[in-house]
N, CA, C and O atoms as CSV, one atom per row, in Angstrom:
chain,resi,resn,atom,element,x,y,z
A,1,MET,N,N,119.986,116.196,72.753
A,1,MET,CA,C,119.549,115.076,71.931
A,1,MET,C,C,120.604,114.744,70.888
A,1,MET,O,O,121.310,115.623,70.396
A,2,ILE,N,N,120.697,113.484,70.566
A,2,ILE,CA,C,121.625,113.095,69.513
A,2,ILE,C,C,120.951,113.281,68.166
A,2,ILE,O,O,119.724,113.274,68.062
A,3,SER,N,N,121.763,113.444,67.145
A,3,SER,CA,C,121.206,113.694,65.819
A,3,SER,C,C,120.592,112.426,65.235
A,3,SER,O,O,120.799,111.326,65.749
A,4,ASN,N,N,119.852,112.593,64.177
A,4,ASN,CA,C,119.131,111.490,63.548
A,4,ASN,C,C,120.082,110.428,62.990
A,4,ASN,O,O,119.723,109.251,62.942
A,5,GLN,N,N,121.269,110.816,62.573
A,5,GLN,CA,C,122.209,109.852,62.007
A,5,GLN,C,C,122.765,108.905,63.062
A,5,GLN,O,O,123.287,107.845,62.716
A,6,HIS,N,N,122.665,109.261,64.335
A,6,HIS,CA,C,123.180,108.425,65.410
A,6,HIS,C,C,122.099,107.586,66.085
A,6,HIS,O,O,122.339,106.996,67.139
A,7,ARG,N,N,120.920,107.529,65.489
A,7,ARG,CA,C,119.826,106.728,66.035
A,7,ARG,C,C,119.602,105.488,65.195
A,7,ARG,O,O,119.927,105.454,64.008
A,8,PHE,N,N,119.050,104.483,65.822
A,8,PHE,CA,C,118.687,103.268,65.096
A,8,PHE,C,C,117.379,103.483,64.358
A,8,PHE,O,O,116.493,104.199,64.825
A,9,HIS,N,N,117.273,102.851,63.196
A,9,HIS,CA,C,116.035,102.895,62.427
A,9,HIS,C,C,115.657,101.456,62.093
A,9,HIS,O,O,116.350,100.785,61.329
A,10,GLY,N,N,114.577,100.997,62.658
A,10,GLY,CA,C,114.085,99.669,62.339
A,10,GLY,C,C,114.504,98.616,63.351
A,10,GLY,O,O,115.590,98.685,63.926
A,11,TYR,N,N,113.638,97.652,63.557
A,11,TYR,CA,C,113.857,96.603,64.545
A,11,TYR,C,C,114.975,95.659,64.135
A,11,TYR,O,O,115.691,95.152,64.999
A,12,ASN,N,N,115.147,95.408,62.840
A,12,ASN,CA,C,116.160,94.456,62.397
A,12,ASN,C,C,117.561,94.886,62.809
A,12,ASN,O,O,118.405,94.036,63.092
A,13,ARG,N,N,117.818,96.156,62.846
A,13,ARG,CA,C,119.135,96.634,63.263
A,13,ARG,C,C,119.370,96.338,64.737
A,13,ARG,O,O,120.464,95.926,65.124
A,14,LEU,N,N,118.349,96.545,65.559
A,14,LEU,CA,C,118.471,96.217,66.978
A,14,LEU,C,C,118.666,94.717,67.167
A,14,LEU,O,O,119.418,94.281,68.038
A,15,HIS,N,N,117.990,93.949,66.353
A,15,HIS,CA,C,118.091,92.493,66.453
A,15,HIS,C,C,119.535,92.044,66.225
A,15,HIS,O,O,119.993,91.106,66.878
A,16,ALA,N,N,120.246,92.686,65.327
A,16,ALA,CA,C,121.643,92.338,65.060
A,16,ALA,C,C,122.513,92.611,66.288
A,16,ALA,O,O,123.403,91.819,66.597
A,17,VAL,N,N,122.273,93.705,66.982
A,17,VAL,CA,C,123.054,94.019,68.185
A,17,VAL,C,C,122.751,93.001,69.278
A,17,VAL,O,O,123.665,92.538,69.961
A,18,TYR,N,N,121.482,92.649,69.451
A,18,TYR,CA,C,121.122,91.659,70.462
A,18,TYR,C,C,121.757,90.305,70.160
A,18,TYR,O,O,122.154,89.583,71.074
A,19,ARG,N,N,121.851,89.969,68.888
A,19,ARG,CA,C,122.374,88.664,68.492
A,19,ARG,C,C,123.893,88.606,68.581
A,19,ARG,O,O,124.443,87.628,69.087
A,20,LYS,N,N,124.585,89.646,68.094
A,20,LYS,CA,C,126.039,89.623,67.975
A,20,LYS,C,C,126.776,90.328,69.109
A,20,LYS,O,O,127.976,90.120,69.287
A,21,GLY,N,N,126.082,91.149,69.866
A,21,GLY,CA,C,126.761,92.048,70.790
A,21,GLY,C,C,127.192,91.440,72.103
A,21,GLY,O,O,126.814,90.325,72.461
A,22,GLN,N,N,128.001,92.215,72.808
A,22,GLN,CA,C,128.440,91.877,74.157
A,22,GLN,C,C,127.736,92.812,75.127
A,22,GLN,O,O,127.249,93.871,74.732
A,23,THR,N,N,127.679,92.421,76.402
A,23,THR,CA,C,126.888,93.163,77.377
A,23,THR,C,C,127.729,93.603,78.567
A,23,THR,O,O,128.583,92.860,79.051
A,24,VAL,N,N,127.475,94.820,79.028
A,24,VAL,CA,C,128.026,95.343,80.272
A,24,VAL,C,C,126.828,95.753,81.118
A,24,VAL,O,O,125.971,96.512,80.665
A,25,ARG,N,N,126.771,95.250,82.346
A,25,ARG,CA,C,125.602,95.505,83.202
A,25,ARG,C,C,125.968,96.375,84.400
A,25,ARG,O,O,127.094,96.351,84.898
A,26,SER,N,N,124.987,97.136,84.838
A,26,SER,CA,C,125.079,97.896,86.081
A,26,SER,C,C,123.755,97.685,86.815
A,26,SER,O,O,122.842,97.077,86.257
A,27,PRO,N,N,123.630,98.169,88.044
A,27,PRO,CA,C,122.373,97.944,88.776
A,27,PRO,C,C,121.152,98.592,88.130
A,27,PRO,O,O,120.033,98.128,88.346
A,28,PHE,N,N,121.336,99.654,87.342
A,28,PHE,CA,C,120.202,100.382,86.790
A,28,PHE,C,C,119.944,100.111,85.311
A,28,PHE,O,O,118.821,100.278,84.834
A,29,MET,N,N,120.986,99.691,84.579
A,29,MET,CA,C,120.822,99.497,83.137
A,29,MET,C,C,121.923,98.589,82.607
A,29,MET,O,O,122.907,98.308,83.291
A,30,SER,N,N,121.733,98.141,81.379
A,30,SER,CA,C,122.772,97.358,80.719
A,30,SER,C,C,123.064,97.979,79.358
A,30,SER,O,O,122.208,98.627,78.755
A,31,LEU,N,N,124.285,97.769,78.893
A,31,LEU,CA,C,124.726,98.285,77.602
A,31,LEU,C,C,125.100,97.099,76.735
A,31,LEU,O,O,125.991,96.324,77.082
A,32,LYS,N,N,124.428,96.959,75.621
A,32,LYS,CA,C,124.733,95.913,74.653
A,32,LYS,C,C,125.356,96.614,73.457
A,32,LYS,O,O,124.820,97.612,72.976
A,33,TYR,N,N,126.498,96.097,72.966
A,33,TYR,CA,C,127.236,96.808,71.934
A,33,TYR,C,C,127.984,95.844,71.029
A,33,TYR,O,O,128.267,94.708,71.407
A,34,TYR,N,N,128.294,96.310,69.844
A,34,TYR,CA,C,129.247,95.627,68.970
A,34,TYR,C,C,129.765,96.602,67.930
A,34,TYR,O,O,129.113,97.595,67.608
A,35,VAL,N,N,130.951,96.303,67.407
A,35,VAL,CA,C,131.574,97.166,66.397
A,35,VAL,C,C,130.924,96.878,65.063
A,35,VAL,O,O,130.841,95.725,64.638
A,36,ASN,N,N,130.459,97.932,64.398
A,36,ASN,CA,C,129.836,97.793,63.089
A,36,ASN,C,C,130.812,98.307,62.037
A,36,ASN,O,O,130.960,99.519,61.880
A,37,PRO,N,N,131.484,97.405,61.308
A,37,PRO,CA,C,132.491,97.851,60.340
A,37,PRO,C,C,131.900,98.533,59.107
A,37,PRO,O,O,132.644,99.103,58.308
A,38,HIS,N,N,130.586,98.488,58.938
A,38,HIS,CA,C,129.936,99.082,57.776
A,38,HIS,C,C,129.601,100.562,57.980
A,38,HIS,O,O,129.102,101.214,57.063
A,39,ARG,N,N,129.869,101.090,59.166
A,39,ARG,CA,C,129.522,102.474,59.469
A,39,ARG,C,C,130.765,103.284,59.814
A,39,ARG,O,O,131.834,102.732,60.075
A,40,THR,N,N,130.605,104.585,59.811
A,40,THR,CA,C,131.716,105.463,60.184
A,40,THR,C,C,131.471,106.155,61.523
A,40,THR,O,O,132.395,106.743,62.085
A,41,SER,N,N,130.244,106.096,62.044
A,41,SER,CA,C,129.938,106.714,63.329
A,41,SER,C,C,129.088,105.760,64.163
A,41,SER,O,O,128.651,104.711,63.690
A,42,TYR,N,N,128.871,106.148,65.398
A,42,TYR,CA,C,128.122,105.292,66.310
A,42,TYR,C,C,126.621,105.411,66.086
A,42,TYR,O,O,126.143,106.376,65.489
A,43,ARG,N,N,125.877,104.405,66.581
A,43,ARG,CA,C,124.414,104.454,66.645
A,43,ARG,C,C,124.001,104.035,68.040
A,43,ARG,O,O,124.645,103.188,68.659
A,44,LEU,N,N,122.933,104.624,68.532
A,44,LEU,CA,C,122.501,104.387,69.903
A,44,LEU,C,C,120.987,104.250,69.956
A,44,LEU,O,O,120.258,105.004,69.312
A,45,ALA,N,N,120.525,103.276,70.734
A,45,ALA,CA,C,119.102,103.127,71.030
A,45,ALA,C,C,118.964,102.987,72.538
A,45,ALA,O,O,119.805,102.361,73.184
A,46,VAL,N,N,117.919,103.561,73.098
A,46,VAL,CA,C,117.629,103.431,74.520
A,46,VAL,C,C,116.267,102.769,74.640
A,46,VAL,O,O,115.276,103.263,74.102
A,47,VAL,N,N,116.223,101.646,75.351
A,47,VAL,CA,C,114.992,100.878,75.511
A,47,VAL,C,C,114.554,100.983,76.961
A,47,VAL,O,O,115.287,100.594,77.871
A,48,VAL,N,N,113.347,101.513,77.171
A,48,VAL,CA,C,112.768,101.625,78.510
A,48,VAL,C,C,111.404,100.961,78.465
A,48,VAL,O,O,110.484,101.462,77.817
A,49,SER,N,N,111.274,99.857,79.138
A,49,SER,CA,C,110.045,99.076,79.119
A,49,SER,C,C,108.947,99.733,79.948
A,49,SER,O,O,109.214,100.566,80.814
A,50,ARG,N,N,107.738,99.351,79.673
A,50,ARG,CA,C,106.609,99.826,80.463
A,50,ARG,C,C,106.677,99.271,81.880
A,50,ARG,O,O,106.064,99.829,82.791
A,51,LYS,N,N,107.407,98.189,82.078
A,51,LYS,CA,C,107.585,97.634,83.425
A,51,LYS,C,C,108.428,98.559,84.301
A,51,LYS,O,O,108.305,98.536,85.526
A,52,VAL,N,N,109.279,99.369,83.681
A,52,VAL,CA,C,110.109,100.301,84.446
A,52,VAL,C,C,109.234,101.389,85.053
A,52,VAL,O,O,109.343,101.691,86.241
A,53,HIS,N,N,108.371,101.974,84.240
A,53,HIS,CA,C,107.435,102.987,84.730
A,53,HIS,C,C,106.234,103.033,83.805
A,53,HIS,O,O,106.382,102.945,82.586
A,54,LYS,N,N,105.058,103.169,84.369
A,54,LYS,CA,C,103.836,103.148,83.558
A,54,LYS,C,C,103.666,104.417,82.724
A,54,LYS,O,O,103.076,104.382,81.643
A,55,SER,N,N,104.181,105.524,83.227
A,55,SER,CA,C,103.990,106.802,82.559
A,55,SER,C,C,104.967,106.969,81.396
A,55,SER,O,O,106.176,106.814,81.567
A,56,SER,N,N,104.442,107.283,80.228
A,56,SER,CA,C,105.305,107.502,79.073
A,56,SER,C,C,106.140,108.771,79.242
A,56,SER,O,O,107.220,108.882,78.660
A,57,VAL,N,N,105.658,109.715,80.023
A,57,VAL,CA,C,106.406,110.940,80.275
A,57,VAL,C,C,107.722,110.607,80.982
A,57,VAL,O,O,108.775,111.129,80.618
A,58,VAL,N,N,107.658,109.748,81.982
A,58,VAL,CA,C,108.856,109.366,82.728
A,58,VAL,C,C,109.782,108.523,81.854
A,58,VAL,O,O,110.998,108.711,81.886
A,59,ARG,N,N,109.226,107.602,81.080
A,59,ARG,CA,C,110.047,106.768,80.194
A,59,ARG,C,C,110.779,107.626,79.161
A,59,ARG,O,O,111.951,107.387,78.874
A,60,ASN,N,N,110.098,108.614,78.610
A,60,ASN,CA,C,110.740,109.500,77.634
A,60,ASN,C,C,111.795,110.388,78.288
A,60,ASN,O,O,112.812,110.708,77.673
A,61,ARG,N,N,111.551,110.779,79.524
A,61,ARG,CA,C,112.557,111.570,80.254
A,61,ARG,C,C,113.832,110.756,80.449
A,61,ARG,O,O,114.934,111.285,80.299
A,62,ILE,N,N,113.692,109.478,80.782
A,62,ILE,CA,C,114.850,108.592,80.930
A,62,ILE,C,C,115.598,108.492,79.609
A,62,ILE,O,O,116.826,108.575,79.582
A,63,ARG,N,N,114.868,108.316,78.518
A,63,ARG,CA,C,115.500,108.221,77.196
A,63,ARG,C,C,116.287,109.492,76.861
A,63,ARG,O,O,117.442,109.426,76.440
A,64,ARG,N,N,115.654,110.625,77.051
A,64,ARG,CA,C,116.316,111.897,76.741
A,64,ARG,C,C,117.583,112.094,77.559
A,64,ARG,O,O,118.603,112.540,77.034
A,65,ARG,N,N,117.522,111.762,78.843
A,65,ARG,CA,C,118.688,111.928,79.712
A,65,ARG,C,C,119.839,111.029,79.274
A,65,ARG,O,O,120.996,111.448,79.287
A,66,LEU,N,N,119.527,109.801,78.888
A,66,LEU,CA,C,120.581,108.885,78.460
A,66,LEU,C,C,121.141,109.269,77.094
A,66,LEU,O,O,122.346,109.157,76.868
A,67,PHE,N,N,120.292,109.716,76.194
A,67,PHE,CA,C,120.789,110.199,74.900
A,67,PHE,C,C,121.762,111.361,75.109
A,67,PHE,O,O,122.810,111.420,74.466
A,68,GLU,N,N,121.417,112.273,75.997
A,68,GLU,CA,C,122.264,113.433,76.254
A,68,GLU,C,C,123.582,113.020,76.907
A,68,GLU,O,O,124.634,113.552,76.552
A,69,ALA,N,N,123.546,112.097,77.842
A,69,ALA,CA,C,124.774,111.641,78.501
A,69,ALA,C,C,125.722,110.993,77.491
A,69,ALA,O,O,126.934,111.192,77.563
A,70,HIS,N,N,125.183,110.229,76.562
A,70,HIS,CA,C,126.023,109.601,75.538
A,70,HIS,C,C,126.519,110.634,74.523
A,70,HIS,O,O,127.648,110.533,74.042
A,71,ARG,N,N,125.694,111.614,74.198
A,71,ARG,CA,C,126.098,112.634,73.238
A,71,ARG,C,C,127.294,113.428,73.760
A,71,ARG,O,O,128.194,113.779,72.997
A,72,GLN,N,N,127.298,113.708,75.062
A,72,GLN,CA,C,128.396,114.469,75.644
A,72,GLN,C,C,129.712,113.696,75.612
A,72,GLN,O,O,130.784,114.302,75.621
A,73,LEU,N,N,129.642,112.371,75.574
A,73,LEU,CA,C,130.845,111.540,75.543
A,73,LEU,C,C,131.194,111.055,74.141
A,73,LEU,O,O,132.163,110.314,73.977
A,74,ALA,N,N,130.443,111.447,73.144
A,74,ALA,CA,C,130.606,110.911,71.790
A,74,ALA,C,C,131.979,111.208,71.195
A,74,ALA,O,O,132.464,110.432,70.371
A,75,ASP,N,N,132.605,112.286,71.583
A,75,ASP,CA,C,133.931,112.616,71.045
A,75,ASP,C,C,134.992,111.615,71.485
A,75,ASP,O,O,136.042,111.507,70.851
A,76,LEU,N,N,134.733,110.889,72.555
A,76,LEU,CA,C,135.708,109.948,73.098
A,76,LEU,C,C,135.556,108.530,72.558
A,76,LEU,O,O,136.376,107.668,72.874
A,77,PHE,N,N,134.524,108.265,71.747
A,77,PHE,CA,C,134.283,106.909,71.258
A,77,PHE,C,C,135.436,106.453,70.373
A,77,PHE,O,O,135.961,107.231,69.576
A,78,ASN,N,N,135.831,105.178,70.517
A,78,ASN,CA,C,136.972,104.624,69.797
A,78,ASN,C,C,136.643,104.125,68.397
A,78,ASN,O,O,137.560,103.819,67.634
A,79,GLY,N,N,135.388,104.033,68.039
A,79,GLY,CA,C,135.055,103.512,66.723
A,79,GLY,C,C,133.565,103.552,66.457
A,79,GLY,O,O,132.801,104.108,67.246
A,80,PRO,N,N,133.150,102.961,65.342
A,80,PRO,CA,C,131.731,102.968,64.970
A,80,PRO,C,C,130.967,101.841,65.673
A,80,PRO,O,O,130.784,100.765,65.103
A,81,PHE,N,N,130.532,102.084,66.881
A,81,PHE,CA,C,129.819,101.090,67.664
A,81,PHE,C,C,128.318,101.219,67.464
A,81,PHE,O,O,127.802,102.323,67.292
A,82,ASP,N,N,127.624,100.097,67.484
A,82,ASP,CA,C,126.172,100.059,67.611
A,82,ASP,C,C,125.884,99.716,69.060
A,82,ASP,O,O,126.369,98.701,69.561
A,83,MET,N,N,125.095,100.553,69.749
A,83,MET,CA,C,124.850,100.369,71.174
A,83,MET,C,C,123.364,100.404,71.479
A,83,MET,O,O,122.609,101.182,70.896
A,84,VAL,N,N,122.957,99.544,72.408
A,84,VAL,CA,C,121.586,99.540,72.905
A,84,VAL,C,C,121.662,99.594,74.426
A,84,VAL,O,O,122.287,98.735,75.049
A,85,VAL,N,N,121.033,100.590,75.019
A,85,VAL,CA,C,120.972,100.725,76.463
A,85,VAL,C,C,119.579,100.277,76.896
A,85,VAL,O,O,118.573,100.817,76.437
A,86,VAL,N,N,119.530,99.283,77.787
A,86,VAL,CA,C,118.263,98.780,78.312
A,86,VAL,C,C,118.192,99.187,79.779
A,86,VAL,O,O,119.051,98.811,80.576
A,87,VAL,N,N,117.169,99.951,80.130
A,87,VAL,CA,C,117.024,100.486,81.486
A,87,VAL,C,C,116.153,99.538,82.300
A,87,VAL,O,O,115.117,99.067,81.832
A,88,TYR,N,N,116.597,99.263,83.544
A,88,TYR,CA,C,115.878,98.360,84.445
A,88,TYR,C,C,115.194,99.067,85.594
A,88,TYR,O,O,114.272,98.514,86.193
A,89,ASN,N,N,115.624,100.284,85.917
A,89,ASN,CA,C,115.182,100.908,87.145
A,89,ASN,C,C,114.706,102.331,86.874
A,89,ASN,O,O,115.335,103.061,86.108
A,90,GLU,N,N,113.622,102.720,87.484
A,90,GLU,CA,C,113.063,104.055,87.259
A,90,GLU,C,C,113.846,105.154,87.966
A,90,GLU,O,O,113.589,106.333,87.723
A,91,GLN,N,N,114.784,104.808,88.825
A,91,GLN,CA,C,115.575,105.811,89.538
A,91,GLN,C,C,116.450,106.634,88.598
A,91,GLN,O,O,116.933,107.701,88.977
A,92,VAL,N,N,116.658,106.146,87.379
A,92,VAL,CA,C,117.446,106.887,86.399
A,92,VAL,C,C,116.776,108.221,86.071
A,92,VAL,O,O,117.463,109.182,85.726
A,93,ALA,N,N,115.465,108.294,86.173
A,93,ALA,CA,C,114.736,109.523,85.851
A,93,ALA,C,C,115.032,110.645,86.838
A,93,ALA,O,O,115.020,111.817,86.461
A,94,ASP,N,N,115.299,110.302,88.105
A,94,ASP,CA,C,115.492,111.311,89.143
A,94,ASP,C,C,116.926,111.420,89.628
A,94,ASP,O,O,117.217,112.221,90.516
A,95,MET,N,N,117.818,110.636,89.065
A,95,MET,CA,C,119.213,110.630,89.473
A,95,MET,C,C,119.868,111.958,89.089
A,95,MET,O,O,119.566,112.499,88.026
A,96,PRO,N,N,120.757,112.495,89.929
A,96,PRO,CA,C,121.473,113.722,89.548
A,96,PRO,C,C,122.265,113.501,88.259
A,96,PRO,O,O,122.768,112.407,88.002
A,97,ALA,N,N,122.363,114.547,87.467
A,97,ALA,CA,C,122.997,114.442,86.152
A,97,ALA,C,C,124.458,113.998,86.256
A,97,ALA,O,O,124.930,113.238,85.411
A,98,ALA,N,N,125.167,114.454,87.266
A,98,ALA,CA,C,126.577,114.077,87.427
A,98,ALA,C,C,126.712,112.581,87.703
A,98,ALA,O,O,127.611,111.928,87.173
A,99,ASP,N,N,125.821,112.040,88.529
A,99,ASP,CA,C,125.870,110.608,88.835
A,99,ASP,C,C,125.529,109.773,87.602
A,99,ASP,O,O,126.143,108.734,87.357
A,100,LEU,N,N,124.558,110.229,86.838
A,100,LEU,CA,C,124.181,109.521,85.617
A,100,LEU,C,C,125.338,109.539,84.617
A,100,LEU,O,O,125.622,108.530,83.972
A,101,GLN,N,N,125.998,110.676,84.493
A,101,GLN,CA,C,127.137,110.793,83.586
A,101,GLN,C,C,128.259,109.846,84.009
A,101,GLN,O,O,128.880,109.205,83.161
A,102,LYS,N,N,128.524,109.754,85.322
A,102,LYS,CA,C,129.553,108.841,85.829
A,102,LYS,C,C,129.214,107.394,85.516
A,102,LYS,O,O,130.081,106.616,85.117
A,103,MET,N,N,127.947,107.038,85.699
A,103,MET,CA,C,127.523,105.666,85.451
A,103,MET,C,C,127.663,105.316,83.971
A,103,MET,O,O,128.121,104.224,83.634
A,104,VAL,N,N,127.276,106.224,83.096
A,104,VAL,CA,C,127.392,105.988,81.654
A,104,VAL,C,C,128.857,105.881,81.262
A,104,VAL,O,O,129.228,104.995,80.492
A,105,ARG,N,N,129.692,106.772,81.781
A,105,ARG,CA,C,131.127,106.750,81.472
A,105,ARG,C,C,131.757,105.441,81.944
A,105,ARG,O,O,132.572,104.856,81.232
A,106,ARG,N,N,131.386,104.977,83.142
A,106,ARG,CA,C,131.930,103.725,83.679
A,106,ARG,C,C,131.557,102.546,82.785
A,106,ARG,O,O,132.390,101.682,82.513
A,107,GLN,N,N,130.311,102.513,82.331
A,107,GLN,CA,C,129.881,101.421,81.450
A,107,GLN,C,C,130.621,101.457,80.117
A,107,GLN,O,O,131.035,100.415,79.609
A,108,LEU,N,N,130.790,102.642,79.551
A,108,LEU,CA,C,131.484,102.757,78.277
A,108,LEU,C,C,132.960,102.374,78.403
A,108,LEU,O,O,133.534,101.808,77.473
A,109,LYS,N,N,133.574,102.680,79.546
A,109,LYS,CA,C,134.970,102.271,79.766
A,109,LYS,C,C,135.070,100.760,79.908
A,109,LYS,O,O,135.981,100.146,79.353
A,110,GLN,N,N,134.143,100.152,80.645
A,110,GLN,CA,C,134.159,98.697,80.799
A,110,GLN,C,C,133.999,98.007,79.457
A,110,GLN,O,O,134.587,96.951,79.224
A,111,ALA,N,N,133.217,98.592,78.583
A,111,ALA,CA,C,132.983,98.004,77.268
A,111,ALA,C,C,134.151,98.244,76.323
A,111,ALA,O,O,134.269,97.559,75.307
A,112,GLY,N,N,135.013,99.200,76.636
A,112,GLY,CA,C,136.122,99.534,75.754
A,112,GLY,C,C,135.717,100.486,74.642
A,112,GLY,O,O,136.448,100.647,73.664
A,113,ILE,N,N,134.574,101.108,74.781
A,113,ILE,CA,C,134.097,102.050,73.767
A,113,ILE,C,C,134.838,103.376,73.885
A,113,ILE,O,O,135.127,104.027,72.881
A,114,ILE,N,N,135.142,103.771,75.117
A,114,ILE,CA,C,135.990,104.944,75.316
A,114,ILE,C,C,137.213,104.503,76.092
A,114,ILE,O,O,137.150,103.591,76.917
A,115,GLY,N,N,138.323,105.159,75.818
A,115,GLY,CA,C,139.546,104.880,76.558
A,115,GLY,C,C,139.646,105.825,77.721
A,115,GLY,O,O,138.838,106.742,77.868
A,116,THR,N,N,140.629,105.602,78.536
A,116,THR,CA,C,140.834,106.521,79.644
A,116,THR,C,C,141.379,107.823,79.086
A,116,THR,O,O,142.206,107.824,78.174
A,117,LYS,N,N,140.929,108.885,79.619
A,117,LYS,CA,C,141.364,110.198,79.141
A,117,LYS,C,C,142.805,110.431,79.584
A,117,LYS,O,O,143.112,110.356,80.774
A,118,THR,N,N,143.664,110.705,78.655
A,118,THR,CA,C,145.075,110.892,78.974
A,118,THR,C,C,145.357,112.377,79.112
A,118,THR,O,O,145.351,113.124,78.133
A,119,THR,N,N,145.602,112.785,80.332
A,119,THR,CA,C,145.985,114.166,80.594
A,119,THR,C,C,147.381,114.146,81.186
A,119,THR,O,O,147.670,113.314,82.046
A,120,PRO,N,N,148.253,115.039,80.749
A,120,PRO,CA,C,149.614,115.025,81.280
A,120,PRO,C,C,149.643,115.403,82.751
A,120,PRO,O,O,148.959,116.326,83.193
A,121,ASN,N,N,150.443,114.674,83.487
A,121,ASN,CA,C,150.614,114.954,84.899
A,121,ASN,C,C,151.694,116.026,85.051
A,121,ASN,O,O,152.809,115.815,84.573
A,122,PRO,N,N,151.421,117.163,85.693
A,122,PRO,CA,C,152.407,118.235,85.771
A,122,PRO,C,C,153.667,117.835,86.545
A,122,PRO,O,O,154.727,118.419,86.321
A,123,ARG,N,N,153.579,116.868,87.438
A,123,ARG,CA,C,154.755,116.443,88.190
A,123,ARG,C,C,155.727,115.626,87.348
A,123,ARG,O,O,156.927,115.599,87.619
A,124,ASN,N,N,155.189,114.951,86.308
A,124,ASN,CA,C,156.039,114.099,85.494
A,124,ASN,C,C,156.688,114.823,84.320
A,124,ASN,O,O,157.501,114.221,83.619
A,125,THR,N,N,156.366,116.073,84.083
A,125,THR,CA,C,156.973,116.797,82.969
A,125,THR,C,C,158.363,117.262,83.364
A,125,THR,O,O,158.616,117.601,84.520
A,126,VAL,N,N,159.238,117.272,82.409
A,126,VAL,CA,C,160.629,117.654,82.693
A,126,VAL,C,C,160.900,119.057,82.227
A,126,VAL,O,O,162.016,119.554,82.380
């Protein structure tokens, strides 16, 4: 789970991201984001509608999994972003953790929130 300082508090904050943010979509979810110059760290909200799944247990499981996937990548974030993840498909609840992590990483790269990881190539060293 992400800490309390990295969560959104209040609807008005989400409204600002919806109004000002840019969107990256995938078949299962979309990421809405914008740079918040008033903060020093990121904030994240995960929205799972009742239309995705009727059971609150499954909706909360989706939220927890996405919070954890973003927390593991938090060290790579390029700045203080406000992000809202909107889930469209219930398959996120049963997806293997590695696939979910790949999907989250791909979305964050498309958004420019994380850069490509630079690892030295052993063949290119002199």
